[in-house]
C-alpha positions as CSV (number, residue, x, y, z in Angstrom):
1,M,7.5,207.2,45.2
2,K,10.3,207.5,43.1
3,N,13.1,204.9,42.9
4,I,16.3,206.8,43.1
5,T,19.8,205.1,43.0
6,T,23.4,206.1,42.5
7,I,25.4,204.6,39.7
8,D,29.4,204.8,40.6
9,I,32.0,204.4,37.7
10,E,35.4,203.8,38.6
11,K,37.2,201.6,35.9
12,E,41.0,201.3,35.6
13,Y,41.0,202.8,32.0
14,L,39.7,206.1,33.4
15,H,43.1,207.7,33.8
16,F,45.5,209.9,32.1
17,S,49.2,210.8,32.7
18,S,50.1,214.4,32.5
19,A,52.6,217.0,33.7
20,H,51.7,220.2,35.6
21,F,52.5,222.7,38.3
22,T,50.4,224.0,41.0
23,I,50.5,227.7,41.5
24,F,50.4,228.6,45.2
25,S,50.6,232.5,44.9
26,A,51.9,235.3,42.6
27,D,55.4,234.2,43.4
28,E,55.0,230.7,44.5
29,R,54.7,227.6,42.5
30,E,55.6,223.8,42.2
31,R,58.2,222.6,39.7
32,L,56.8,221.0,36.7
33,H,56.0,217.5,37.4
34,G,53.6,214.6,36.4
35,H,51.1,212.5,37.7
36,N,49.0,209.4,36.7
37,F,45.6,210.8,37.3
38,F,42.4,208.7,37.8
39,V,38.7,209.8,37.3
40,S,35.4,208.5,38.8
41,A,32.0,209.3,38.5
42,S,28.8,209.0,40.7
43,V,25.4,209.7,39.1
44,T,22.4,209.8,41.3
45,A,19.0,209.2,39.3
46,E,15.5,207.9,39.1
47,V,15.3,204.4,38.0
48,Q,13.0,204.1,34.9
49,D,10.5,201.8,33.7
50,D,13.1,199.7,31.9
51,G,15.2,199.0,35.2
52,M,18.1,201.6,34.5
53,C,18.6,205.4,35.2
54,F,20.4,205.9,32.0
55,N,22.9,204.4,29.5
56,Y,25.9,204.4,31.6
57,N,28.1,202.9,28.9
58,H,27.8,206.2,27.3
59,L,29.1,207.9,30.4
60,K,32.1,205.3,30.6
61,Q,32.8,206.0,27.0
62,T,32.7,209.9,27.4
63,L,34.7,209.8,30.5
64,R,37.4,207.7,28.6
65,R,37.5,210.1,25.7
66,Q,37.9,212.9,28.1
67,C,41.0,211.0,29.7
68,E,42.4,210.2,26.3
69,A,42.2,214.0,25.4
70,L,44.6,214.9,28.2
71,D,46.7,211.8,28.0
72,E,50.5,212.5,27.9
73,Y,50.4,216.4,27.6
74,V,51.6,219.3,29.7
75,L,48.5,220.9,31.2
76,L,48.5,224.8,31.7
77,P,45.8,226.9,33.2
78,K,44.5,229.4,30.8
79,H,42.8,231.4,33.5
80,S,45.4,231.8,36.0
81,P,45.8,235.4,37.2
82,H,49.6,234.5,37.9
83,L,50.5,233.2,34.6
84,N,50.8,235.1,31.5
85,I,50.7,232.6,28.5
86,V,51.9,234.0,24.9
87,E,51.2,231.8,22.0
88,G,54.2,231.6,19.6
89,P,54.4,229.7,16.1
90,V,55.7,226.3,17.8
91,Y,55.6,227.1,21.5
92,F,53.7,228.6,24.4
93,K,55.7,231.0,26.5
94,A,54.6,231.1,30.0
95,D,55.7,234.0,32.3
96,F,55.4,233.3,36.0
97,A,57.1,235.7,38.5
98,E,60.5,235.9,37.5
99,D,60.3,232.7,35.5
100,T,60.0,232.2,31.6
101,M,59.0,228.8,30.5
102,F,58.7,227.4,27.1
103,F,56.2,224.7,26.3
104,M,55.9,222.8,22.7
105,K,52.2,223.5,21.4
106,N,51.9,220.0,20.1
107,E,52.6,218.6,23.7
108,T,50.6,221.4,25.7
109,L,47.1,221.7,26.3
110,L,45.6,225.0,27.7
111,L,42.8,224.3,29.9
112,P,39.9,226.7,31.0
113,V,40.8,226.5,34.6
114,V,42.6,228.9,37.0
115,N,45.1,226.1,38.4
116,V,45.9,222.5,37.3
117,T,44.8,221.0,40.7
118,I,42.6,217.9,41.2
119,E,39.7,220.0,42.2
120,E,39.9,222.1,38.9
121,L,40.4,219.0,36.8
122,A,37.0,217.7,38.4
123,R,35.3,220.7,37.7
124,Y,36.6,220.8,34.4
125,F,35.6,217.1,33.5
126,L,32.1,218.0,35.0
127,A,31.6,221.1,33.1
128,E,32.3,219.0,30.0
129,L,29.9,216.4,30.7
130,R,27.4,219.0,31.3
131,T,27.3,220.3,27.9
132,N,26.2,217.1,26.8
133,P,22.2,216.7,26.2
134,I,22.2,213.2,27.4
135,Y,23.1,214.5,30.8
136,S,22.0,218.2,31.1
137,D,18.4,217.5,29.6
138,N,17.8,214.1,31.4
139,D,15.5,215.1,34.1
140,A,15.8,211.7,35.9
141,I,19.5,212.7,36.8
142,H,19.3,214.6,40.2
143,E,23.3,214.9,40.8
144,M,26.4,214.2,39.4
145,V,29.9,214.1,41.1
146,I,33.2,213.8,39.3
147,R,36.3,212.8,41.2
148,V,39.8,213.2,40.0
149,S,43.0,211.8,41.9
150,S,46.6,212.4,41.6
151,G,47.5,209.5,43.7
152,P,46.4,207.1,46.2
153,G,44.1,208.6,48.9
154,Q,44.1,212.2,47.5
155,W,40.9,213.2,45.5
156,G,39.2,216.3,44.5
157,S,35.8,216.4,43.5
158,A,33.0,218.6,41.7
159,R,29.3,218.3,42.1
160,W,26.2,219.3,40.1
161,E,22.8,219.0,41.6
162,R,19.6,219.8,39.7
163,A,17.8,222.7,40.8
164,S,14.3,221.3,42.5
165,G,11.2,222.9,41.5
């Protein structure tokens, strides 16, 4: 019988402050504003002979680096069907409906998402983790869940489950 457990990681330092706007439709969006986002992880895995599922210090360090990489940037959705982004020499020009907005390149990140929402940010964090062989090649890991919060009581999550077989 396999000994399976879930490791939950929710540290105060797993946060980032960023500006964004949510796009609701082809002609409706929020105004640019900021959040203090928080990130947590849950990993369900088999306990190994050494009494651990995996080295979760590595997971904490990886999530911390991901948070630091987004901290104090304007986040724009690279794959939005409603936002046309053109890269200039020192700025990004973003056209949305009748609005044209300019963002300094050195203060802006284009994320591979369709919208900068907590659910898309959770998916982004999870996809980044899944590129790491420590997690993708570890057969003991059954499930990973990443959660992102934009404020108290409001979380979005993304889940990956290993295919059985």
